[in-house]
C-alpha positions in Angstrom: -13.0 15.4 9.7 -14.2 11.7 9.6 -12.1 9.1 11.3 -10.1 7.0 8.3 -11.3 3.5 7.6 -9.4 0.2 8.3 -8.6 0.0 4.8 -7.4 3.6 4.4 -5.4 3.0 7.9 -4.0 -0.3 6.4 -3.1 1.5 3.2 -1.4 4.5 5.1 1.0 1.7 7.3 2.0 -0.1 4.1 3.2 3.3 2.5 4.9 4.6 5.6 6.8 1.3 6.2 7.6 1.4 2.4 8.9 5.1 2.7 10.9 4.3 5.6 12.6 1.2 4.4 13.4 2.8 1.1 15.1 5.7 3.4 17.2 3.0 5.6 18.1 1.3 2.5 20.0 4.7 1.3 23.8 4.6 1.8 23.6 7.8 3.6 21.3 6.3 6.4 24.3 4.1 7.7 23.9 5.9 11.2 20.2 5.9 11.3 20.1 2.3 10.6 23.0 1.2 13.3 21.0 3.6 15.8 17.9 1.7 15.2 19.3 -1.5 15.3 20.6 -0.6 18.7 16.7 0.2 19.7 15.5 -1.2 23.1 12.1 -1.3 22.2 11.0 -1.1 26.1 12.6 2.3 26.0 13.1 3.9 22.7 15.3 6.7 23.5 17.1 7.1 19.9 17.0 10.4 18.1 16.5 8.2 14.8 13.5 6.6 16.4 11.8 10.0 17.5 12.4 11.6 14.1 10.7 8.6 12.5 7.8 8.9 14.8 7.1 12.4 14.5 8.0 12.9 10.8 6.2 9.3 9.6 4.5 7.5 12.5 2.3 10.2 14.4 -0.9 9.7 12.0 -0.8 6.1 12.8 -0.4 6.6 16.9 -3.5 6.8 19.1 -4.0 10.0 20.6 -4.6 8.7 24.0 -1.2 8.5 26.4 -1.9 4.9 27.1 -2.5 3.4 23.5 0.4 5.7 22.1 3.2 4.2 24.8 2.0 0.9 23.5 2.1 1.6 19.8 5.9 3.3 20.3 6.8 0.2 21.7 5.6 -1.8 18.8 7.1 0.4 16.3 10.4 0.4 17.9 10.6 -3.5 17.4 9.1 -2.9 13.9 12.0 -0.3 13.2 14.7 -2.2 14.5 14.0 -5.3 12.3 13.4 -3.0 9.3 16.6 -1.3 9.8 18.5 -4.8 9.7 16.1 -5.9 6.4 16.3 -2.6 4.9 20.1 -2.2 5.3 20.8 -5.5 3.9 18.4 -4.6 0.8 16.3 -7.1 1.6 13.1 -5.0 2.2 10.5 -6.6 -0.9 7.4 -5.0 -1.0 4.7 -7.6 -1.8 7.2 -10.6 -0.6 4.9 -12.2 1.9 6.4 -13.1 5.5 4.9 -16.5 5.2 6.7 -17.0 1.9 9.9 -15.7 2.9 10.0 -17.8 6.1 9.1 -20.8 4.2 11.8 -20.1 1.4 14.3 -19.4 4.1 13.4 -23.0 5.4 13.0 -21.3 8.8 12.2 -24.2 11.4 8.0 -24.5 11.4 8.4 -24.7 15.0 10.0 -21.2 15.3 7.4 -19.6 12.9 4.4 -21.4 14.7 6.4 -19.7 17.9 6.2 -16.5 16.5 2.2 -16.6 15.5 1.5 -17.8 18.9 3.5 -14.9 20.5 2.0 -12.0 22.4 3.0 -8.9 24.2 6.7 -8.5 24.7 7.1 -12.1 23.8 6.1 -11.1 20.1 8.3 -8.1 20.1 11.2 -10.0 21.2 11.0 -12.3 18.2 11.2 -9.6 15.6 14.9 -9.0 15.5 15.8 -12.6 15.5 13.3 -13.3 12.6 14.9 -10.1 10.8 18.5 -11.9 11.5 17.0 -15.5 10.0 15.7 -13.8 6.9 19.0 -12.0 6.2 21.2 -14.9 6.8 19.3 -16.7 4.2 19.5 -13.9 1.8 15.5 -14.1 1.6 13.4 -10.5 1.2 10.5 -9.7 2.6 7.6 -7.2 2.9 8.3 -6.1 6.3 4.8 -4.6 6.3 3.5 -8.2 7.4 5.7 -7.9 10.4 4.2 -4.3 11.2 0.8 -5.8 10.6 1.5 -8.8 13.1 2.8 -6.7 15.7 0.2 -4.1 15.4 -2.7 -6.3 15.3 -1.4 -7.9 18.7 -4.5 -8.1 20.9 -6.8 -6.2 18.2 -10.0 -8.1 18.2 -10.9 -9.5 14.8 -7.9 -8.6 13.2 -5.0 -10.3 15.5 -6.7 -13.7 14.5 -7.4 -12.9 10.9 -3.5 -11.7 10.5 -2.0 -14.6 12.0 -4.4 -16.8 9.9 -3.2 -15.0 6.6 0.5 -15.4 7.5 0.2 -19.0 8.3 -1.7 -19.5 5.0 1.1 -18.1 3.2 3.6 -20.1 5.1 2.0 -23.3 4.4 1.1 -22.8 1.1 4.4 -21.9 0.1 5.8 -24.8 2.1 3.6 -27.2 0.1 4.6 -25.7 -3.2 8.3 -26.2 -2.5 7.7 -29.8 -1.6 5.4 -30.6 -4.4 7.9 -29.3 -6.8 11.0 -31.6 -5.1 9.3 -34.7 -5.1 9.9 -37.0 -8.1 7.1 -38.1 -10.0 6.0 -41.7 -9.7 5.8 -43.9 -12.5 
């Protein structure tokens, strides 16, 4: 059996995020969403988290114990925010994070702080990001958040992911400012 290519892993991660989001958006998932929203990423002890881990995330987890624990912590932060977003009906495949943040008019400094954060500091910012987007009613593709969190510290991918998110944010910000400016005579 061959190892999956990075593109296959990326597609699989996206598919898994979309499947989990669809389940969490269902009215029957109220208890699961509530449990995930209370998750502590440092010690994810929720049965809802472990059920998702076993059912959906195992193929995405590293085999080695140390790497697996780190990924479990990261996924706990991702799922905590996804439970918020999906529960509000705001998970939208294809709606880039940078675009959503710009459309929500979230302060540029907050977005830059997110892009510069690493480790636990990054994980701490995921849930407030979800709350900010929900408060503005902005849909988002939560796979972008998963990509950011999971690429943290991964050579080449970390920087590429952060640049990609920044590119969408600033592109959207520029387009929005260009459409609001009055034409000069």
